[in-house]
N, C-alpha and C positions, 0 to 999 in steps of 0.2 A: 504494500500500500504506500509506503514511504517513497519507493522508486517512482510510482505513478505521479505522486504529488510533486516530487522534485522535477520530473520530466515536464509536467504541466507548467511549473514555474519557469523553467528554462525556455520553454516554447513561448510563454507569455512575454518574457523579457526580450527574446529575439524578435517577436512580432512587433512589439512597441518600438524597439530600436530601429527596425527596418522602416516602420512608418515615419518615424521622426527624421530619418536620414534620406528618405526618398524625395525625388523631385521630378518635375515634368518640364520638358523643354520642346518647343516647336518653332520652326521657321516657316513663315508664310509669305508668298509673294504678294506685293501690294500694287505695284504699278510697273509698267514697262513702256518705253517709248520707241520710236522708229530710229533713234540714234544707234549707231553701231556700238557693240559691246566694247567698253573701254577697259584699259588695264589698271585704272585707279580704283581704289576702294576706300570709302569713308565710313566711319562708324560713330554713332552717338548712343549713349546708354543712360537709362534712368532706372534707379533702384528704389523700391518702396518697401515699407515695413507695415505689417498687419494688413496688407492689401490696399491701403488707402493713404498712407503717410509718405509723401514724396517731398524731399527737401532739396531745393536748387537743382532739380532734375530737368534735363533737356534732351529728349531723344527725337528731336524734330528732323525732318528731311533736310532742311536748310543747314542745320548744324552738322549733320553727317557729311553733306556735300562739302562744306567749308573745311571740315577736319581732313578730308581726303584731297583737297585741292581740286575739286570737280566743278566744272562750269557747265558741262553738257551731260545731263543725267541719262543713263541707259536703263537702269532698273532699280527698283526699291524693294527691299525685303524687310520684314520685321520678325525678330526672334524674341519670343517671350518665354520666360522661365518662372517657375513657381515652386516654392518649397513650402508645402502645407499652408499656403496663403499667408505665411508669416513674412517671407521675403519674396518679393515679386520684382522681376526686372524685365525691361523692354529695351531691345537694342535695334536701332534702325541701321540697315546696311545699304549703302548707296554705291552703285558702280557707274563708271562713265569716264569721260575725258575732261 
């Protein structure tokens, strides 16, 4: 009986640890233009806490293009990551010339 209880406790601890350390990340296309695919890549990232608290965050397309030195945008993607809705981040990825 003690072996079953110990095994159940170990399983519970492992399940809680996995849930707390798990995260989800997805990259989605937002826009594409008729401009040829460029070699430059610009990124802008915003990180928030508790799903709603973002401090001085700017993940705009304009900022990403400026960071990459891009004047003609070819495509825009957004990558979003979420860790149990405690830490949420959005990254805008712009390619172009």
